[in-house]
Every structure is written in C-alpha cells, then in structure tokens.
C-alpha positions in Angstrom: -4.9 16.3 21.8 -3.6 13.5 24.1 -6.7 11.5 23.4 -6.2 11.9 19.6 -2.6 10.8 19.7 -3.4 7.9 21.9 -6.2 6.9 19.4 -3.7 7.1 16.5 -1.2 4.9 18.3 -3.7 2.3 19.4 -5.3 2.3 15.9 -2.0 1.8 14.2 -0.8 -0.9 16.6 -4.1 -2.8 16.4 -4.3 -2.4 12.6 -0.9 -3.9 12.0 -1.4 -6.8 14.4 -4.8 -7.6 13.1 -3.6 -7.5 9.5 -0.9 -10.0 10.4 -3.5 -12.3 12.2 -5.8 -12.0 9.2 -3.0 -13.1 6.8 -2.1 -16.1 9.0 -5.7 -17.2 9.2 -6.3 -16.7 5.5 -3.1 -18.6 4.6 -4.1 -21.4 7.0 -7.5 -21.7 5.5 -6.1 -21.7 2.0 -3.7 -24.5 2.8 -6.4 -26.6 4.5 -8.6 -26.1 1.4 -5.7 -27.3 -0.8 -5.4 -23.9 -2.6 -2.2 -23.6 -4.6 0.8 -22.2 -2.6 1.3 -19.9 -5.6 -2.1 -18.3 -5.1 -1.4 -18.0 -1.4 1.9 -16.2 -2.0 0.6 -13.8 -4.8 -3.0 -13.2 -3.9 -3.6 -13.7 -0.2 -0.3 -12.4 1.2 -0.3 -9.6 -1.4 -3.8 -8.6 -0.4 -2.9 -9.0 3.3 -0.2 -6.4 3.2 -2.6 -3.9 1.6 -5.5 -4.8 3.9 -5.0 -1.8 6.2 -5.2 0.6 3.1 -8.4 -1.2 1.9 -10.1 -1.0 5.3 -9.1 2.6 5.9 -10.3 3.6 2.4 -13.7 1.9 2.9 -14.3 3.3 6.4 -13.2 6.8 5.4 -15.5 6.8 2.3 -18.4 5.4 4.4 -18.0 8.2 6.9 -17.8 10.8 4.2 -14.1 11.5 4.4 -13.1 10.4 0.9 -10.1 12.7 0.8 -8.6 10.6 3.5 -9.3 7.5 1.4 -7.7 8.7 -1.8 -4.9 10.3 0.2 -4.1 7.1 1.9 -3.9 5.2 -1.4 -1.6 7.7 -3.2 0.3 8.5 0.0 1.0 4.8 0.7 2.4 4.4 -2.8 4.7 7.3 -2.3 5.7 6.1 1.1 6.3 2.5 -0.1 8.9 3.7 -2.7 10.5 6.8 -1.1 10.5 5.8 2.5 10.4 2.0 2.6 12.8 1.2 -0.3 14.9 4.2 0.8 15.4 2.7 4.3 15.8 -0.8 2.9 18.5 0.3 0.3 20.4 1.9 3.2 20.6 -1.5 4.9 21.7 -3.6 1.9 22.2 -3.3 -1.9 18.9 -4.1 -3.6 19.1 -6.3 -6.6 16.2 -6.6 -9.1 15.4 -9.8 -11.0 14.7 -9.7 -14.7 11.2 -11.0 -14.0 10.4 -8.1 -11.7 11.8 -5.6 -14.2 9.7 -6.8 -17.1 6.5 -7.9 -15.3 5.6 -5.9 -12.1 6.9 -2.6 -13.4 4.9 -2.6 -16.6 1.8 -3.7 -14.7 2.2 -0.9 -12.1 2.8 1.7 -14.8 -0.2 0.5 -16.8 -2.3 0.6 -13.6 -1.3 4.2 -13.0 -2.1 5.1 -16.6 -5.5 3.6 -16.3 -6.2 5.5 -13.1 -5.0 8.7 -14.7 -7.3 8.1 -17.7 -10.4 7.4 -15.6 -9.8 10.3 -13.1 -8.8 13.0 -15.6 -12.3 14.4 -15.3 -11.7 14.7 -11.5 -14.6 12.3 -10.7 -14.4 8.8 -9.3 -17.7 7.2 -10.3 -19.2 3.8 -9.7 -18.3 2.8 -13.3 -14.7 3.9 -12.8 -14.5 1.8 -9.6 -15.9 -1.2 -11.5 -13.3 -0.8 -14.2 -10.4 -0.6 -11.7 -11.7 -3.6 -9.8 -12.0 -5.6 -13.0 -8.4 -4.6 -13.9 -7.2 -5.7 -10.5 -8.9 -9.1 -10.9 -7.2 -9.5 -14.3 -3.8 -8.6 -12.8 -4.2 -11.0 -10.0 -5.1 -13.8 -12.4 -2.1 -12.9 -14.6 0.3 -12.9 -11.6 -1.2 -16.1 -10.3 -0.3 -17.9 -13.5 3.1 -16.3 -14.2 4.7 -16.1 -10.7 7.3 -18.5 -9.5 6.4 -19.3 -6.0 9.1 -19.6 -3.3 8.7 -20.8 0.3 10.7 -17.6 1.2 7.6 -15.6 0.3 5.4 -17.5 2.8 6.8 -18.3 6.2 3.6 -18.1 8.0 2.9 -20.8 10.6 0.7 -23.8 9.8 -2.7 -23.7 11.5 -5.6 -26.1 11.9 -8.9 -25.3 10.2 -10.4 -24.2 13.5 -7.4 -21.9 14.3 -7.3 -20.6 10.8 -10.9 -19.7 10.9 -10.5 -18.1 14.3 -7.6 -15.9 13.2 -9.3 -14.9 10.0 -12.5 -13.8 11.7 -10.7 -12.1 14.6 -8.3 -10.4 12.3 -11.1 -9.1 10.1 -13.1 -7.8 13.0 -10.1 -6.1 14.6 -9.2 -4.6 11.2 -12.6 -3.0 11.1 -12.4 -1.8 14.7 -8.9 -0.4 14.3 -9.8 1.3 11.0 -12.6 3.1 12.7 -10.4 4.2 15.5 -7.7 5.4 13.1 -10.1 7.2 10.8 -11.9 9.0 13.7 -8.6 10.1 15.3 -7.2 11.2 12.0 -10.2 13.4 11.1 -10.2 14.9 14.6 -6.5 15.7 14.1 -7.2 17.3 10.8 -10.0 19.4 12.3 -7.8 20.4 15.2 -5.0 21.8 13.0 -7.4 23.1 10.3 -6.0 21.0 7.5 -7.7 18.7 5.0 -8.3 15.0 5.5 -6.5 14.6 2.2 -3.2 15.8 3.8 -3.7 13.6 6.8 -4.2 10.6 4.5 -1.1 11.5 2.5 1.1 11.8 5.6 0.2 10.2 9.0 -2.2 7.5 7.8 -0.2 6.6 4.7 3.0 6.1 6.8 1.1 4.1 9.4 -0.7 1.8 7.0 2.6 1.2 5.1 4.3 -0.3 8.2 3.5 -3.9 7.2 5.3 -3.3 3.9 8.2 -1.8 5.8 8.5 -4.8 8.1 8.3 -7.2 5.2 10.8 -5.4 3.0 13.4 -5.0 5.8 13.0 -8.6 6.8 13.4 -9.7 3.2 16.5 -7.5 2.7 18.2 -8.7 5.9 17.7 -12.3 4.8 19.3 -11.3 1.5 16.0 -11.8 -0.4 16.3 -8.3 -1.8 14.1 -8.9 -4.9 11.3 -9.9 -2.5 11.6 -6.4 -0.8 11.1 -4.6 -4.2 8.5 -7.1 -5.3 6.5 -6.6 -2.1 6.4 -2.9 -2.6 5.5 -3.1 -6.3 2.8 -5.6 -5.5 1.4 -3.5 -2.8 1.4 -0.4 -5.0 -0.6 -2.3 -7.7 -3.2 -3.3 -5.1 -3.3 0.3 -3.8 -3.6 1.8 -7.3 -6.3 -0.5 -8.7 -8.0 -1.7 -5.5 -7.8 0.9 -2.7 -8.4 3.9 -5.0 -11.5 2.2 -6.4 -13.2 1.7 -3.0 -14.7 5.2 -2.5 -16.3 4.9 -5.9 -18.4 1.9 -4.8 -19.8 3.9 -1.9 -20.4 7.4 -3.4 -19.4 9.3 -6.6 -16.4 11.3 -5.4 -14.8 14.5 -6.6 -11.0 14.1 -6.7 -9.2 17.1 -5.0 -7.2 19.0 -7.6 -4.0 18.6 -5.6 -4.2 14.9 -6.1 -4.0 15.2 -9.9 -1.6 18.1 -10.1 0.8 17.4 -7.2 0.5 13.9 -5.6 -0.2 11.7 -8.6 2.7 13.1 -10.7 5.0 12.6 -7.7 3.9 9.0 -7.4 4.5 8.4 -11.1 7.8 10.2 -11.0 9.1 8.1 -8.1 8.0 4.9 -9.9 9.9 5.9 -13.0 12.9 6.8 -11.0 12.8 3.4 -9.3 12.4 1.8 -12.7 15.6 3.6 -13.9 17.5 2.5 -10.8 16.1 -1.1 -11.2 17.4 -1.2 -14.7 21.0 -0.5 -13.6 20.5 -3.0 -10.8 19.5 -5.6 -13.3 22.7 -4.8 -15.2 24.6 -5.8 -12.1 25.5 -2.4 -10.6 23.1 -2.7 -7.7 20.9 -0.2 -5.9 23.3 1.0 -3.2 23.1 3.4 -0.2 23.2 6.5 -2.4 20.0 5.4 -4.0 18.3 4.9 -0.6 19.5 8.3 0.5 18.0 9.9 -2.7 14.7 8.2 -2.0 14.7 9.4 1.6 15.5 13.0 0.5 12.6 12.8 -1.9 10.3 11.6 0.9 11.4 14.4 3.3 11.0 17.0 0.5 7.5 15.8 -0.2 6.5 15.9 3.4 7.9 19.4 3.9 6.0 20.5 0.8 2.8 19.1 2.1 3.4 20.8 5.5 3.9 24.3 4.1 1.0 24.0 1.6 -1.3 22.8 4.3 -0.7 25.6 6.8 -4.0 27.6 7.0 -3.6 31.1 5.5 
C-alpha cells in the first residue's frame, strides 16, 4: 500500500512538473520559429494544460485500462468545473466576458453533444475517434482565428532554440514516464480495493491531472484576470471532450461503461449548464461570488461521495 501511494505522489509530481517544462519548451520553439503569439496562447498552452490527461488516456488505453482513460477525461471535466472553479470563486468574484459567454460555452456544449451522439451505442470506435479529432482540429482553427491574444495568457520565460528543444524533449519523455508510473499505481490501487479503473480515473487520477488547471486558474484569479480562469477551464474541457476521450478509440475499439453514459456524462453536462447560467448573471454584472463557489464544491463533494458508495464491493 505504501509503495502504491508513493508511486501516485511521485507520478503526480513528475507529471505536473514535466507538463510545465513541456509547455515552456514548446512556447520557446514556437517563438523562435516566429509562430503567432495567438497560436501559442490558444493552441500550445491550451494543449499543454491538457497534456497530462492526453498522456494518461493514451497509456491507459495501451495497457488495456480504457476505463481509466475515459474516467480521467470525464472526471477531469467535472473536477475542472466543480472543484477548480469552486475554489477559485471562493477566492475572488469571477467575471465572465461576453466573448467567453458566446464563444467557448457554445463550443463546449456542441463538443459534448457530438460525443453523446457518437457514444450513444456505447462503443468508441476508430471512426468515432477520427470524427472527434477532426472536430478538435476545427475548433482549434476557429479559436486561433477568433481569439484576442493577451500577454497575460503567456508569461512563460523566453528560451533559446537549444534550451527550448531541451525542455520540449525532456518534458515529453518525463510525461510518458510519469504517466506510466501513475497508471500502474492507479490500477494497483483499484485492484487492491476491488473497485473499477473507471472510478479511479473519475476520482484520484482526474483530480491529479487537473492540478495544472487549478494552479493556472487560481493564479489568474489572484491577479484579477478572472475571465482567464474560466476560459482556462472551458478550453481544457473542450480539449478533454474532443481530444482525450478520442484517444482510446485510436488504440482499440472500446465499450463505454454504462455508468459513464447514465451517471457521469449527465453530471458533466449538468455542471456545464449550471456554470453557463451563473456566467450569464456574471455577464450582466452580478458576478459569480462565494456562494457560487460553495455550491460547486458541494456538488463535487456529493459526486465523490456517490462514487464512493456505488464503488464499494457488494
């Protein structure tokens, strides 16, 4: 048990650090190659905060633990809204810009609708994965041409070409290593307690891989860039919904657990709609105050308690 817990802690720490190094290297390379700052902010940094979920999903599916992969994607979306925005809203009122309200929210809801349509037969096939990836590429292209870039979104240090390449390669290698450690420890923990890898993905792994988003959102909120905190979460959820969920389908046709479609996916959509309703009032100038954060945290705790009792072996 001690070895498993140690493996989880080392895996999470290494995963978060390597994701940060990977983003620094990728941003440095992009700058040195004269890639638009807009593309850096929307695409590279957006992908970077979801890199842990992508790697965990791929490694899990490759090792035959697709439940962990799909659980991590859906669980991370739930965690991003209920836990991360909940904590952030407790720290400072969250204000939502008109652009976020009428751009990211519709994109995220459309992405969820597409996933629901493709997975309604409970099968994630190679063709389904291709459609989701194509949709992600279209969304990235759209965001890259409609976003208004701000230096606040990109405060990564400048690097030479050599240093950028070094951090990119090292970050990617360590992401793979840490993902393997984390997946292996998570599967052992699930086996030890006799629960499914889906539940482990929805809880421990989802919370751990959402730590970069938590750090980015809290930092943005404390600097009074509150719309960046919400935009970061929405962007990450779009990447998770279209990108991370598609990964297992490229490795093997995968049967979606019934609980995902009847319990977890509806909760994810419900939280998104709840956030949209609160964001609308924020846009009207009322703000998303501490009571909103408390409501999100209560939803998160309630969801975790439900998972706990439903996962207890009978």
